[in-house]
PDB file of N, CA, C, O and CB in Angstrom:
ATOM      1  N   UNK A   1       4.881  -2.598 -17.044  1.00  0.00           N
ATOM      2  CA  UNK A   1       5.747  -1.903 -16.116  1.00  0.00           C
ATOM      3  C   UNK A   1       7.002  -2.756 -15.910  1.00  0.00           C
ATOM      4  O   UNK A   1       6.921  -3.980 -15.809  1.00  0.00           O
ATOM      5  CB  UNK A   1       5.015  -1.622 -14.762  1.00  0.00           C
ATOM      6  N   UNK A   2       8.126  -2.115 -15.852  1.00  0.00           N
ATOM      7  CA  UNK A   2       9.387  -2.820 -15.616  1.00  0.00           C
ATOM      8  C   UNK A   2       9.401  -3.461 -14.245  1.00  0.00           C
ATOM      9  O   UNK A   2       8.771  -2.970 -13.308  1.00  0.00           O
ATOM     10  CB  UNK A   2      10.571  -1.868 -15.757  1.00  0.00           C
ATOM     11  N   UNK A   3      10.123  -4.558 -14.138  1.00  0.00           N
ATOM     12  CA  UNK A   3      10.226  -5.257 -12.856  1.00  0.00           C
ATOM     13  C   UNK A   3      11.680  -5.333 -12.399  1.00  0.00           C
ATOM     14  O   UNK A   3      12.611  -5.130 -13.179  1.00  0.00           O
ATOM     15  CB  UNK A   3       9.628  -6.671 -12.961  1.00  0.00           C
ATOM     16  N   UNK A   4      11.840  -5.628 -11.132  1.00  0.00           N
ATOM     17  CA  UNK A   4      13.144  -5.839 -10.535  1.00  0.00           C
ATOM     18  C   UNK A   4      12.993  -7.060  -9.621  1.00  0.00           C
ATOM     19  O   UNK A   4      11.913  -7.306  -9.084  1.00  0.00           O
ATOM     20  CB  UNK A   4      13.652  -4.552  -9.743  1.00  0.00           C
ATOM     21  N   UNK A   5      14.060  -7.810  -9.452  1.00  0.00           N
ATOM     22  CA  UNK A   5      14.028  -8.985  -8.588  1.00  0.00           C
ATOM     23  C   UNK A   5      14.604  -8.629  -7.220  1.00  0.00           C
ATOM     24  O   UNK A   5      15.698  -8.073  -7.117  1.00  0.00           O
ATOM     25  CB  UNK A   5      14.813 -10.161  -9.225  1.00  0.00           C
ATOM     26  N   UNK A   6      13.855  -8.956  -6.182  1.00  0.00           N
ATOM     27  CA  UNK A   6      14.337  -8.726  -4.821  1.00  0.00           C
ATOM     28  C   UNK A   6      14.334 -10.058  -4.070  1.00  0.00           C
ATOM     29  O   UNK A   6      13.564 -10.961  -4.396  1.00  0.00           O
ATOM     30  CB  UNK A   6      13.455  -7.661  -4.079  1.00  0.00           C
ATOM     31  N   UNK A   7      15.174 -10.168  -3.095  1.00  0.00           N
ATOM     32  CA  UNK A   7      15.233 -11.392  -2.315  1.00  0.00           C
ATOM     33  C   UNK A   7      15.682 -12.601  -3.105  1.00  0.00           C
ATOM     34  O   UNK A   7      15.482 -13.740  -2.683  1.00  0.00           O
ATOM     35  CB  UNK A   7      13.910 -11.664  -1.724  1.00  0.00           C
ATOM     36  N   UNK A   8      16.288 -12.354  -4.252  1.00  0.00           N
ATOM     37  CA  UNK A   8      16.810 -13.449  -5.058  1.00  0.00           C
ATOM     38  C   UNK A   8      15.832 -14.071  -6.026  1.00  0.00           C
ATOM     39  O   UNK A   8      16.247 -14.616  -7.048  1.00  0.00           O
ATOM     40  CB  UNK A   8      17.308 -14.489  -4.178  1.00  0.00           C
ATOM     41  N   UNK A   9      14.534 -14.004  -5.734  1.00  0.00           N
ATOM     42  CA  UNK A   9      13.591 -14.686  -6.619  1.00  0.00           C
ATOM     43  C   UNK A   9      12.215 -14.032  -6.738  1.00  0.00           C
ATOM     44  O   UNK A   9      11.339 -14.581  -7.406  1.00  0.00           O
ATOM     45  CB  UNK A   9      13.414 -16.072  -6.151  1.00  0.00           C
ATOM     46  N   UNK A  10      12.003 -12.889  -6.117  1.00  0.00           N
ATOM     47  CA  UNK A  10      10.693 -12.245  -6.174  1.00  0.00           C
ATOM     48  C   UNK A  10      10.723 -11.058  -7.128  1.00  0.00           C
ATOM     49  O   UNK A  10      11.447 -10.088  -6.902  1.00  0.00           O
ATOM     50  CB  UNK A  10      10.252 -11.792  -4.773  1.00  0.00           C
ATOM     51  N   UNK A  11       9.932 -11.141  -8.197  1.00  0.00           N
ATOM     52  CA  UNK A  11       9.846 -10.037  -9.150  1.00  0.00           C
ATOM     53  C   UNK A  11       8.718  -9.101  -8.734  1.00  0.00           C
ATOM     54  O   UNK A  11       7.585  -9.522  -8.503  1.00  0.00           O
ATOM     55  CB  UNK A  11       9.620 -10.564 -10.595  1.00  0.00           C
ATOM     56  N   UNK A  12       9.059  -7.828  -8.648  1.00  0.00           N
ATOM     57  CA  UNK A  12       8.082  -6.800  -8.304  1.00  0.00           C
ATOM     58  C   UNK A  12       8.240  -5.627  -9.271  1.00  0.00           C
ATOM     59  O   UNK A  12       9.260  -5.487  -9.944  1.00  0.00           O
ATOM     60  CB  UNK A  12       8.257  -6.332  -6.824  1.00  0.00           C
ATOM     61  N   UNK A  13       7.215  -4.798  -9.321  1.00  0.00           N
ATOM     62  CA  UNK A  13       7.287  -3.621 -10.183  1.00  0.00           C
ATOM     63  C   UNK A  13       8.417  -2.711  -9.718  1.00  0.00           C
ATOM     64  O   UNK A  13       8.681  -2.578  -8.523  1.00  0.00           O
ATOM     65  CB  UNK A  13       5.941  -2.856 -10.186  1.00  0.00           C
ATOM     66  N   UNK A  14       9.074  -2.093 -10.686  1.00  0.00           N
ATOM     67  CA  UNK A  14      10.184  -1.191 -10.367  1.00  0.00           C
ATOM     68  C   UNK A  14       9.668   0.017  -9.571  1.00  0.00           C
ATOM     69  O   UNK A  14      10.384   0.561  -8.731  1.00  0.00           O
ATOM     70  CB  UNK A  14      10.899  -0.722 -11.668  1.00  0.00           C
ATOM     71  N   UNK A  15       8.459   0.419  -9.832  1.00  0.00           N
ATOM     72  CA  UNK A  15       7.846   1.518  -9.089  1.00  0.00           C
ATOM     73  C   UNK A  15       6.967   0.914  -7.999  1.00  0.00           C
ATOM     74  O   UNK A  15       6.113   0.074  -8.282  1.00  0.00           O
ATOM     75  CB  UNK A  15       7.013   2.460 -10.035  1.00  0.00           C
ATOM     76  N   UNK A  16       7.174   1.340  -6.758  1.00  0.00           N
ATOM     77  CA  UNK A  16       6.384   0.861  -5.643  1.00  0.00           C
ATOM     78  C   UNK A  16       5.498   1.966  -5.094  1.00  0.00           C
ATOM     79  O   UNK A  16       5.488   3.087  -5.602  1.00  0.00           O
ATOM     80  CB  UNK A  16       7.286   0.314  -4.552  1.00  0.00           C
ATOM     81  N   UNK A  17       4.763   1.633  -4.061  1.00  0.00           N
ATOM     82  CA  UNK A  17       3.871   2.605  -3.436  1.00  0.00           C
ATOM     83  C   UNK A  17       4.016   2.521  -1.921  1.00  0.00           C
ATOM     84  O   UNK A  17       3.988   1.431  -1.350  1.00  0.00           O
ATOM     85  CB  UNK A  17       2.398   2.363  -3.862  1.00  0.00           C
ATOM     86  N   UNK A  18       4.169   3.662  -1.279  1.00  0.00           N
ATOM     87  CA  UNK A  18       4.218   3.751   0.182  1.00  0.00           C
ATOM     88  C   UNK A  18       2.900   4.333   0.681  1.00  0.00           C
ATOM     89  O   UNK A  18       2.646   5.525   0.504  1.00  0.00           O
ATOM     90  CB  UNK A  18       5.427   4.622   0.657  1.00  0.00           C
ATOM     91  N   UNK A  19       2.067   3.514   1.298  1.00  0.00           N
ATOM     92  CA  UNK A  19       0.704   3.943   1.628  1.00  0.00           C
ATOM     93  C   UNK A  19       0.556   4.767   2.907  1.00  0.00           C
ATOM     94  O   UNK A  19      -0.512   4.768   3.519  1.00  0.00           O
ATOM     95  CB  UNK A  19      -0.152   2.755   1.741  1.00  0.00           C
ATOM     96  N   UNK A  20       1.604   5.457   3.309  1.00  0.00           N
ATOM     97  CA  UNK A  20       1.519   6.208   4.558  1.00  0.00           C
ATOM     98  C   UNK A  20       0.337   7.171   4.592  1.00  0.00           C
ATOM     99  O   UNK A  20      -0.276   7.348   5.646  1.00  0.00           O
ATOM    100  CB  UNK A  20       2.796   6.972   4.778  1.00  0.00           C
ATOM    101  N   UNK A  21       0.007   7.789   3.479  1.00  0.00           N
ATOM    102  CA  UNK A  21      -1.073   8.787   3.487  1.00  0.00           C
ATOM    103  C   UNK A  21      -2.464   8.183   3.659  1.00  0.00           C
ATOM    104  O   UNK A  21      -3.404   8.901   3.999  1.00  0.00           O
ATOM    105  CB  UNK A  21      -1.037   9.580   2.209  1.00  0.00           C
ATOM    106  N   UNK A  22      -2.613   6.886   3.433  1.00  0.00           N
ATOM    107  CA  UNK A  22      -3.948   6.306   3.639  1.00  0.00           C
ATOM    108  C   UNK A  22      -4.231   6.080   5.120  1.00  0.00           C
ATOM    109  O   UNK A  22      -5.385   5.890   5.503  1.00  0.00           O
ATOM    110  CB  UNK A  22      -4.080   4.980   2.876  1.00  0.00           C
ATOM    111  N   UNK A  23      -3.198   6.097   5.959  1.00  0.00           N
ATOM    112  CA  UNK A  23      -3.403   5.905   7.394  1.00  0.00           C
ATOM    113  C   UNK A  23      -2.927   7.094   8.213  1.00  0.00           C
ATOM    114  O   UNK A  23      -3.000   7.052   9.441  1.00  0.00           O
ATOM    115  CB  UNK A  23      -2.691   4.656   7.856  1.00  0.00           C
ATOM    116  N   UNK A  24      -2.449   8.136   7.584  1.00  0.00           N
ATOM    117  CA  UNK A  24      -1.937   9.304   8.296  1.00  0.00           C
ATOM    118  C   UNK A  24      -2.756  10.524   7.911  1.00  0.00           C
ATOM    119  O   UNK A  24      -2.614  11.063   6.813  1.00  0.00           O
ATOM    120  CB  UNK A  24      -0.435   9.532   7.988  1.00  0.00           C
ATOM    121  N   UNK A  25      -3.590  10.940   8.802  1.00  0.00           N
ATOM    122  CA  UNK A  25      -4.353  12.150   8.579  1.00  0.00           C
ATOM    123  C   UNK A  25      -3.829  13.217   9.537  1.00  0.00           C
ATOM    124  O   UNK A  25      -4.053  13.155  10.746  1.00  0.00           O
ATOM    125  CB  UNK A  25      -5.885  11.902   8.779  1.00  0.00           C
ATOM    126  N   UNK A  26      -3.142  14.175   8.982  1.00  0.00           N
ATOM    127  CA  UNK A  26      -2.600  15.283   9.771  1.00  0.00           C
ATOM    128  C   UNK A  26      -1.655  14.829  10.881  1.00  0.00           C
ATOM    129  O   UNK A  26      -1.686  15.358  11.992  1.00  0.00           O
ATOM    130  CB  UNK A  26      -3.728  16.074  10.373  1.00  0.00           C
ATOM    131  N   UNK A  27      -0.823  13.851  10.568  1.00  0.00           N
ATOM    132  CA  UNK A  27       0.167  13.394  11.522  1.00  0.00           C
ATOM    133  C   UNK A  27      -0.345  12.407  12.554  1.00  0.00           C
ATOM    134  O   UNK A  27       0.396  12.014  13.455  1.00  0.00           O
ATOM    135  CB  UNK A  27       0.732  14.548  12.213  1.00  0.00           C
ATOM    136  N   UNK A  28      -1.587  12.004  12.436  1.00  0.00           N
ATOM    137  CA  UNK A  28      -2.169  11.045  13.379  1.00  0.00           C
ATOM    138  C   UNK A  28      -2.348   9.701  12.692  1.00  0.00           C
ATOM    139  O   UNK A  28      -3.323   9.484  11.973  1.00  0.00           O
ATOM    140  CB  UNK A  28      -3.527  11.559  13.930  1.00  0.00           C
ATOM    141  N   UNK A  29      -1.409   8.812  12.919  1.00  0.00           N
ATOM    142  CA  UNK A  29      -1.497   7.496  12.306  1.00  0.00           C
ATOM    143  C   UNK A  29      -2.615   6.709  12.966  1.00  0.00           C
ATOM    144  O   UNK A  29      -2.769   6.731  14.187  1.00  0.00           O
ATOM    145  CB  UNK A  29      -0.154   6.740  12.418  1.00  0.00           C
ATOM    146  N   UNK A  30      -3.383   6.023  12.158  1.00  0.00           N
ATOM    147  CA  UNK A  30      -4.491   5.220  12.660  1.00  0.00           C
ATOM    148  C   UNK A  30      -5.363   4.781  11.510  1.00  0.00           C
ATOM    149  O   UNK A  30      -4.920   4.754  10.361  1.00  0.00           O
ATOM    150  CB  UNK A  30      -5.315   5.999  13.692  1.00  0.00           C
ATOM    151  N   UNK A  31      -6.586   4.440  11.806  1.00  0.00           N
ATOM    152  CA  UNK A  31      -7.509   4.001  10.764  1.00  0.00           C
ATOM    153  C   UNK A  31      -7.747   5.152   9.786  1.00  0.00           C
ATOM    154  O   UNK A  31      -7.777   6.314  10.191  1.00  0.00           O
ATOM    155  CB  UNK A  31      -8.854   3.513  11.381  1.00  0.00           C
ATOM    156  N   UNK A  32      -7.915   4.834   8.496  1.00  0.00           N
ATOM    157  CA  UNK A  32      -8.158   5.879   7.510  1.00  0.00           C
ATOM    158  C   UNK A  32      -9.413   6.682   7.840  1.00  0.00           C
ATOM    159  O   UNK A  32     -10.417   6.127   8.287  1.00  0.00           O
ATOM    160  CB  UNK A  32      -8.280   5.272   6.122  1.00  0.00           C
ATOM    161  N   UNK A  33      -9.349   7.975   7.618  1.00  0.00           N
ATOM    162  CA  UNK A  33     -10.519   8.827   7.840  1.00  0.00           C
ATOM    163  C   UNK A  33     -11.617   8.467   6.849  1.00  0.00           C
ATOM    164  O   UNK A  33     -12.801   8.515   7.181  1.00  0.00           O
ATOM    165  CB  UNK A  33     -10.145  10.323   7.712  1.00  0.00           C
ATOM    166  N   UNK A  34     -11.221   8.106   5.633  1.00  0.00           N
ATOM    167  CA  UNK A  34     -12.171   7.719   4.586  1.00  0.00           C
ATOM    168  C   UNK A  34     -11.696   6.396   3.993  1.00  0.00           C
ATOM    169  O   UNK A  34     -10.905   6.373   3.050  1.00  0.00           O
ATOM    170  CB  UNK A  34     -12.296   8.832   3.473  1.00  0.00           C
ATOM    171  N   UNK A  35     -12.184   5.308   4.553  1.00  0.00           N
ATOM    172  CA  UNK A  35     -11.730   3.972   4.159  1.00  0.00           C
ATOM    173  C   UNK A  35     -12.022   3.692   2.680  1.00  0.00           C
ATOM    174  O   UNK A  35     -11.196   3.093   1.991  1.00  0.00           O
ATOM    175  CB  UNK A  35     -12.401   2.906   5.035  1.00  0.00           C
ATOM    176  N   UNK A  36     -13.181   4.117   2.193  1.00  0.00           N
ATOM    177  CA  UNK A  36     -13.529   3.900   0.783  1.00  0.00           C
ATOM    178  C   UNK A  36     -12.538   4.598  -0.135  1.00  0.00           C
ATOM    179  O   UNK A  36     -12.128   4.037  -1.152  1.00  0.00           O
ATOM    180  CB  UNK A  36     -14.953   4.400   0.493  1.00  0.00           C
ATOM    181  N   UNK A  37     -12.154   5.808   0.215  1.00  0.00           N
ATOM    182  CA  UNK A  37     -11.190   6.557  -0.591  1.00  0.00           C
ATOM    183  C   UNK A  37      -9.823   5.882  -0.541  1.00  0.00           C
ATOM    184  O   UNK A  37      -9.130   5.804  -1.555  1.00  0.00           O
ATOM    185  CB  UNK A  37     -11.087   8.016  -0.100  1.00  0.00           C
ATOM    186  N   UNK A  38      -9.437   5.399   0.626  1.00  0.00           N
ATOM    187  CA  UNK A  38      -8.156   4.704   0.761  1.00  0.00           C
ATOM    188  C   UNK A  38      -8.123   3.458  -0.110  1.00  0.00           C
ATOM    189  O   UNK A  38      -7.126   3.188  -0.779  1.00  0.00           O
ATOM    190  CB  UNK A  38      -7.897   4.329   2.227  1.00  0.00           C
ATOM    191  N   UNK A  39      -9.211   2.700  -0.104  1.00  0.00           N
ATOM    192  CA  UNK A  39      -9.291   1.504  -0.936  1.00  0.00           C
ATOM    193  C   UNK A  39      -9.275   1.870  -2.417  1.00  0.00           C
ATOM    194  O   UNK A  39      -8.678   1.157  -3.223  1.00  0.00           O
ATOM    195  CB  UNK A  39     -10.554   0.704  -0.602  1.00  0.00           C
ATOM    196  N   UNK A  40      -9.921   2.967  -2.779  1.00  0.00           N
ATOM    197  CA  UNK A  40      -9.922   3.411  -4.183  1.00  0.00           C
ATOM    198  C   UNK A  40      -8.511   3.756  -4.638  1.00  0.00           C
ATOM    199  O   UNK A  40      -8.124   3.434  -5.761  1.00  0.00           O
ATOM    200  CB  UNK A  40     -10.851   4.631  -4.371  1.00  0.00           C
ATOM    201  N   UNK A  41      -7.740   4.411  -3.772  1.00  0.00           N
ATOM    202  CA  UNK A  41      -6.351   4.743  -4.104  1.00  0.00           C
ATOM    203  C   UNK A  41      -5.552   3.463  -4.302  1.00  0.00           C
ATOM    204  O   UNK A  41      -4.824   3.333  -5.286  1.00  0.00           O
ATOM    205  CB  UNK A  41      -5.708   5.619  -2.995  1.00  0.00           C
ATOM    206  N   UNK A  42      -5.680   2.524  -3.382  1.00  0.00           N
ATOM    207  CA  UNK A  42      -4.937   1.264  -3.493  1.00  0.00           C
ATOM    208  C   UNK A  42      -5.329   0.499  -4.754  1.00  0.00           C
ATOM    209  O   UNK A  42      -4.468  -0.078  -5.418  1.00  0.00           O
ATOM    210  CB  UNK A  42      -5.179   0.391  -2.256  1.00  0.00           C
ATOM    211  N   UNK A  43      -6.614   0.489  -5.090  1.00  0.00           N
ATOM    212  CA  UNK A  43      -7.046  -0.196  -6.319  1.00  0.00           C
ATOM    213  C   UNK A  43      -6.426   0.460  -7.553  1.00  0.00           C
ATOM    214  O   UNK A  43      -6.006  -0.226  -8.486  1.00  0.00           O
ATOM    215  CB  UNK A  43      -8.589  -0.186  -6.432  1.00  0.00           C
ATOM    216  N   UNK A  44      -6.373   1.787  -7.551  1.00  0.00           N
ATOM    217  CA  UNK A  44      -5.778   2.505  -8.679  1.00  0.00           C
ATOM    218  C   UNK A  44      -4.293   2.182  -8.801  1.00  0.00           C
ATOM    219  O   UNK A  44      -3.772   2.031  -9.906  1.00  0.00           O
ATOM    220  CB  UNK A  44      -5.979   4.022  -8.521  1.00  0.00           C
ATOM    221  N   UNK A  45      -3.624   2.079  -7.674  1.00  0.00           N
ATOM    222  CA  UNK A  45      -2.196   1.741  -7.667  1.00  0.00           C
ATOM    223  C   UNK A  45      -1.992   0.355  -8.284  1.00  0.00           C
ATOM    224  O   UNK A  45      -1.136   0.181  -9.152  1.00  0.00           O
ATOM    225  CB  UNK A  45      -1.623   1.783  -6.216  1.00  0.00           C
ATOM    226  N   UNK A  46      -2.770  -0.619  -7.840  1.00  0.00           N
ATOM    227  CA  UNK A  46      -2.654  -1.986  -8.366  1.00  0.00           C
ATOM    228  C   UNK A  46      -3.050  -2.024  -9.844  1.00  0.00           C
ATOM    229  O   UNK A  46      -2.391  -2.686 -10.646  1.00  0.00           O
ATOM    230  CB  UNK A  46      -3.539  -2.965  -7.548  1.00  0.00           C
ATOM    231  N   UNK A  47      -4.112  -1.324 -10.200  1.00  0.00           N
ATOM    232  CA  UNK A  47      -4.545  -1.283 -11.605  1.00  0.00           C
ATOM    233  C   UNK A  47      -3.480  -0.667 -12.513  1.00  0.00           C
ATOM    234  O   UNK A  47      -3.410  -0.982 -13.701  1.00  0.00           O
ATOM    235  CB  UNK A  47      -5.849  -0.492 -11.732  1.00  0.00           C
ATOM    236  N   UNK A  48      -2.651   0.214 -11.942  1.00  0.00           N
ATOM    237  CA  UNK A  48      -1.579   0.840 -12.717  1.00  0.00           C
ATOM    238  C   UNK A  48      -0.379  -0.081 -12.889  1.00  0.00           C
ATOM    239  O   UNK A  48       0.575   0.256 -13.590  1.00  0.00           O
ATOM    240  CB  UNK A  48      -1.140   2.128 -12.050  1.00  0.00           C
ATOM    241  N   UNK A  49      -0.430  -1.251 -12.244  1.00  0.00           N
ATOM    242  CA  UNK A  49       0.643  -2.223 -12.413  1.00  0.00           C
ATOM    243  C   UNK A  49       1.632  -2.313 -11.273  1.00  0.00           C
ATOM    244  O   UNK A  49       2.606  -3.061 -11.359  1.00  0.00           O
ATOM    245  CB  UNK A  49       1.373  -1.916 -13.628  1.00  0.00           C
ATOM    246  N   UNK A  50       1.405  -1.569 -10.210  1.00  0.00           N
ATOM    247  CA  UNK A  50       2.311  -1.621  -9.069  1.00  0.00           C
ATOM    248  C   UNK A  50       2.080  -2.925  -8.309  1.00  0.00           C
ATOM    249  O   UNK A  50       0.950  -3.260  -7.954  1.00  0.00           O
ATOM    250  CB  UNK A  50       2.107  -0.391  -8.136  1.00  0.00           C
ATOM    251  N   UNK A  51       3.169  -3.652  -8.067  1.00  0.00           N
ATOM    252  CA  UNK A  51       3.076  -4.915  -7.331  1.00  0.00           C
ATOM    253  C   UNK A  51       3.875  -4.886  -6.029  1.00  0.00           C
ATOM    254  O   UNK A  51       3.914  -5.880  -5.304  1.00  0.00           O
ATOM    255  CB  UNK A  51       3.562  -6.062  -8.204  1.00  0.00           C
ATOM    256  N   UNK A  52       4.506  -3.761  -5.733  1.00  0.00           N
ATOM    257  CA  UNK A  52       5.267  -3.624  -4.494  1.00  0.00           C
ATOM    258  C   UNK A  52       4.662  -2.495  -3.679  1.00  0.00           C
ATOM    259  O   UNK A  52       4.748  -1.329  -4.064  1.00  0.00           O
ATOM    260  CB  UNK A  52       6.776  -3.359  -4.780  1.00  0.00           C
ATOM    261  N   UNK A  53       4.049  -2.842  -2.548  1.00  0.00           N
ATOM    262  CA  UNK A  53       3.472  -1.856  -1.637  1.00  0.00           C
ATOM    263  C   UNK A  53       4.228  -1.984  -0.317  1.00  0.00           C
ATOM    264  O   UNK A  53       4.193  -3.028   0.335  1.00  0.00           O
ATOM    265  CB  UNK A  53       1.910  -2.072  -1.441  1.00  0.00           C
ATOM    266  N   UNK A  54       4.903  -0.920   0.059  1.00  0.00           N
ATOM    267  CA  UNK A  54       5.733  -0.900   1.265  1.00  0.00           C
ATOM    268  C   UNK A  54       4.856  -0.675   2.491  1.00  0.00           C
ATOM    269  O   UNK A  54       4.237   0.379   2.631  1.00  0.00           O
ATOM    270  CB  UNK A  54       6.823   0.199   1.168  1.00  0.00           C
ATOM    271  N   UNK A  55       4.804  -1.658   3.370  1.00  0.00           N
ATOM    272  CA  UNK A  55       4.005  -1.528   4.587  1.00  0.00           C
ATOM    273  C   UNK A  55       4.920  -1.367   5.797  1.00  0.00           C
ATOM    274  O   UNK A  55       4.877  -2.161   6.736  1.00  0.00           O
ATOM    275  CB  UNK A  55       3.079  -2.754   4.768  1.00  0.00           C
ATOM    276  N   UNK A  56       5.732  -0.346   5.758  1.00  0.00           N
ATOM    277  CA  UNK A  56       6.703  -0.097   6.820  1.00  0.00           C
ATOM    278  C   UNK A  56       6.035   0.033   8.185  1.00  0.00           C
ATOM    279  O   UNK A  56       4.918   0.537   8.299  1.00  0.00           O
ATOM    280  CB  UNK A  56       7.498   1.159   6.515  1.00  0.00           C
ATOM    281  N   UNK A  57       6.723  -0.422   9.196  1.00  0.00           N
ATOM    282  CA  UNK A  57       6.227  -0.365  10.570  1.00  0.00           C
ATOM    283  C   UNK A  57       5.877   1.073  10.969  1.00  0.00           C
ATOM    284  O   UNK A  57       4.984   1.289  11.788  1.00  0.00           O
ATOM    285  CB  UNK A  57       7.273  -0.946  11.539  1.00  0.00           C
ATOM    286  N   UNK A  58       6.563   2.035  10.403  1.00  0.00           N
ATOM    287  CA  UNK A  58       6.315   3.439  10.724  1.00  0.00           C
ATOM    288  C   UNK A  58       4.928   3.909  10.298  1.00  0.00           C
ATOM    289  O   UNK A  58       4.461   4.953  10.753  1.00  0.00           O
ATOM    290  CB  UNK A  58       7.360   4.304  10.071  1.00  0.00           C
ATOM    291  N   UNK A  59       4.266   3.148   9.429  1.00  0.00           N
ATOM    292  CA  UNK A  59       2.930   3.536   8.950  1.00  0.00           C
ATOM    293  C   UNK A  59       1.831   3.009   9.862  1.00  0.00           C
ATOM    294  O   UNK A  59       0.734   2.721   9.382  1.00  0.00           O
ATOM    295  CB  UNK A  59       2.706   3.023   7.525  1.00  0.00           C
ATOM    296  N   UNK A  60       2.080   2.877  11.129  1.00  0.00           N
ATOM    297  CA  UNK A  60       1.156   2.339  12.127  1.00  0.00           C
ATOM    298  C   UNK A  60       1.009   0.832  11.915  1.00  0.00           C
ATOM    299  O   UNK A  60       0.241   0.390  11.061  1.00  0.00           O
ATOM    300  CB  UNK A  60      -0.230   3.046  12.042  1.00  0.00           C
ATOM    301  N   UNK A  61       1.738   0.064  12.686  1.00  0.00           N
ATOM    302  CA  UNK A  61       1.753  -1.393  12.528  1.00  0.00           C
ATOM    303  C   UNK A  61       0.366  -2.010  12.411  1.00  0.00           C
ATOM    304  O   UNK A  61      -0.501  -1.818  13.264  1.00  0.00           O
ATOM    305  CB  UNK A  61       2.468  -2.016  13.686  1.00  0.00           C
ATOM    306  N   UNK A  62       0.187  -2.750  11.336  1.00  0.00           N
ATOM    307  CA  UNK A  62      -1.040  -3.498  11.126  1.00  0.00           C
ATOM    308  C   UNK A  62      -2.134  -2.780  10.368  1.00  0.00           C
ATOM    309  O   UNK A  62      -2.956  -3.436   9.727  1.00  0.00           O
ATOM    310  CB  UNK A  62      -1.564  -3.901  12.406  1.00  0.00           C
ATOM    311  N   UNK A  63      -2.179  -1.460  10.415  1.00  0.00           N
ATOM    312  CA  UNK A  63      -3.284  -0.739   9.783  1.00  0.00           C
ATOM    313  C   UNK A  63      -3.195  -0.819   8.262  1.00  0.00           C
ATOM    314  O   UNK A  63      -4.184  -1.156   7.611  1.00  0.00           O
ATOM    315  CB  UNK A  63      -3.291   0.727  10.233  1.00  0.00           C
ATOM    316  N   UNK A  64      -2.034  -0.519   7.681  1.00  0.00           N
ATOM    317  CA  UNK A  64      -1.888  -0.611   6.220  1.00  0.00           C
ATOM    318  C   UNK A  64      -2.185  -2.029   5.743  1.00  0.00           C
ATOM    319  O   UNK A  64      -2.888  -2.227   4.752  1.00  0.00           O
ATOM    320  CB  UNK A  64      -0.465  -0.191   5.785  1.00  0.00           C
ATOM    321  N   UNK A  65      -1.649  -2.999   6.450  1.00  0.00           N
ATOM    322  CA  UNK A  65      -1.851  -4.393   6.053  1.00  0.00           C
ATOM    323  C   UNK A  65      -3.336  -4.747   6.076  1.00  0.00           C
ATOM    324  O   UNK A  65      -3.825  -5.454   5.195  1.00  0.00           O
ATOM    325  CB  UNK A  65      -1.063  -5.339   6.979  1.00  0.00           C
ATOM    326  N   UNK A  66      -4.040  -4.259   7.074  1.00  0.00           N
ATOM    327  CA  UNK A  66      -5.475  -4.512   7.194  1.00  0.00           C
ATOM    328  C   UNK A  66      -6.224  -3.926   6.001  1.00  0.00           C
ATOM    329  O   UNK A  66      -7.067  -4.596   5.404  1.00  0.00           O
ATOM    330  CB  UNK A  66      -6.020  -3.922   8.507  1.00  0.00           C
ATOM    331  N   UNK A  67      -5.920  -2.684   5.657  1.00  0.00           N
ATOM    332  CA  UNK A  67      -6.605  -2.020   4.543  1.00  0.00           C
ATOM    333  C   UNK A  67      -6.251  -2.713   3.224  1.00  0.00           C
ATOM    334  O   UNK A  67      -7.126  -2.946   2.390  1.00  0.00           O
ATOM    335  CB  UNK A  67      -6.225  -0.511   4.483  1.00  0.00           C
ATOM    336  N   UNK A  68      -4.982  -3.039   3.039  1.00  0.00           N
ATOM    337  CA  UNK A  68      -4.550  -3.722   1.809  1.00  0.00           C
ATOM    338  C   UNK A  68      -5.252  -5.063   1.655  1.00  0.00           C
ATOM    339  O   UNK A  68      -5.638  -5.443   0.549  1.00  0.00           O
ATOM    340  CB  UNK A  68      -3.025  -3.926   1.810  1.00  0.00           C
ATOM    341  N   UNK A  69      -5.417  -5.775   2.754  1.00  0.00           N
ATOM    342  CA  UNK A  69      -6.084  -7.089   2.724  1.00  0.00           C
ATOM    343  C   UNK A  69      -7.513  -6.955   2.202  1.00  0.00           C
ATOM    344  O   UNK A  69      -8.031  -7.879   1.575  1.00  0.00           O
ATOM    345  CB  UNK A  69      -6.092  -7.732   4.135  1.00  0.00           C
ATOM    346  N   UNK A  70      -8.139  -5.839   2.451  1.00  0.00           N
ATOM    347  CA  UNK A  70      -9.522  -5.615   1.981  1.00  0.00           C
ATOM    348  C   UNK A  70      -9.616  -5.601   0.458  1.00  0.00           C
ATOM    349  O   UNK A  70     -10.693  -5.826  -0.094  1.00  0.00           O
ATOM    350  CB  UNK A  70     -10.061  -4.294   2.537  1.00  0.00           C
ATOM    351  N   UNK A  71      -8.502  -5.340  -0.228  1.00  0.00           N
ATOM    352  CA  UNK A  71      -8.534  -5.347  -1.698  1.00  0.00           C
ATOM    353  C   UNK A  71      -8.910  -6.715  -2.245  1.00  0.00           C
ATOM    354  O   UNK A  71      -9.494  -6.821  -3.323  1.00  0.00           O
ATOM    355  CB  UNK A  71      -7.179  -4.923  -2.260  1.00  0.00           C
ATOM    356  N   UNK A  72      -8.576  -7.755  -1.503  1.00  0.00           N
ATOM    357  CA  UNK A  72      -8.871  -9.116  -1.946  1.00  0.00           C
ATOM    358  C   UNK A  72     -10.329  -9.481  -1.788  1.00  0.00           C
ATOM    359  O   UNK A  72     -10.801 -10.437  -2.402  1.00  0.00           O
ATOM    360  CB  UNK A  72      -8.031 -10.094  -1.189  1.00  0.00           C
ATOM    361  N   UNK A  73     -11.045  -8.732  -0.972  1.00  0.00           N
ATOM    362  CA  UNK A  73     -12.457  -9.055  -0.697  1.00  0.00           C
ATOM    363  C   UNK A  73     -13.353  -8.741  -1.872  1.00  0.00           C
ATOM    364  O   UNK A  73     -14.563  -8.955  -1.801  1.00  0.00           O
ATOM    365  CB  UNK A  73     -12.945  -8.296   0.522  1.00  0.00           C
TER     366      UNK A  73
END
């Protein structure tokens, strides 16, 4: 996958992923309704070569980061 440099020295995949749908069920931001499915989506994204995952504050502060951290477990 092609990369781009951001911040002067960080190379990330040109295609990123915005995980809003893993924490937004019908407009209600919070914990994923199906955590296993959310983790499966994130694993597929990483397996596809995506290295930039946008954890914008609008996606419920802390929830996306918490779920993403579980990928390392």
